[in-house]
C-alpha positions in Angstrom: 1.9 121.8 -7.4 -0.1 119.0 -5.8 -0.3 119.3 -2.0 -0.4 115.9 -0.3 -0.8 115.6 3.5 -0.7 112.2 5.2 -2.0 111.8 8.8 0.7 110.6 11.1 -1.5 110.3 14.1 -0.8 107.0 16.0 -4.0 105.4 14.8 -3.6 106.3 11.1 0.1 105.5 11.2 -0.5 102.0 12.7 -3.4 101.3 10.4 -1.4 101.8 7.2 -0.2 105.3 6.7 3.4 104.2 7.5 3.3 102.1 4.4 1.4 104.7 2.4 4.1 107.2 3.2 6.8 104.9 1.9 4.8 104.2 -1.3 4.3 107.9 -1.9 7.9 108.8 -1.3 9.1 106.0 -3.6 6.6 106.9 -6.3 7.5 110.6 -6.2 11.2 109.9 -6.3 10.7 107.7 -9.4 8.5 110.3 -11.1 10.2 113.7 -10.8 7.8 115.1 -13.4 5.1 115.0 -10.8 5.3 118.3 -8.9 4.1 117.5 -5.4 4.7 118.6 -1.9 4.4 115.7 0.6 4.0 116.4 4.3 2.9 114.7 7.4 0.3 116.2 9.7 -0.9 115.6 13.2 -4.0 113.7 14.1 -7.3 114.8 12.4 -9.2 113.5 15.4 -11.4 111.4 13.1 -9.6 108.1 13.9 -12.7 105.9 13.3 -12.6 106.8 9.6 -8.8 106.8 9.1 -6.2 106.3 7.7 -6.5 109.8 6.1 -4.8 111.3 3.2 -5.5 114.9 2.1 -4.8 115.9 -1.5 -5.2 119.5 -2.5 -7.5 120.1 0.4 -9.8 117.0 -0.2 -9.7 114.5 2.6 -9.8 110.8 1.7 -10.8 108.4 4.5 -10.1 104.7 5.0 -7.2 104.8 2.6 -5.4 101.6 2.2 -1.7 101.9 1.5 -2.1 100.5 -2.0 -4.9 103.1 -2.7 -2.7 106.2 -2.3 -1.4 105.9 -5.9 -4.9 105.7 -7.3 -5.7 109.0 -5.5 -2.5 110.6 -6.7 -3.0 109.3 -10.3 -6.6 110.7 -10.4 -5.3 114.1 -9.3 -2.3 114.1 -11.8 -4.7 113.4 -14.7 -7.0 116.3 -13.9 
């Protein structure tokens, strides 16, 4: 099971994580074979290097919405 956390703090949300969340939700709905748990989390207090996405405990900084699938795909292939 892949654990995906997406920062929903106001800065990350405004800087792209709103779109990133939608992209991830749509992708996971279209690919039920990917076993993943997607959750939001409160601010990581590292706003200068956000938006943040955490996948299996690894934090990714400055994630553009279109980059979330690259991160997920890299994790699925390992």
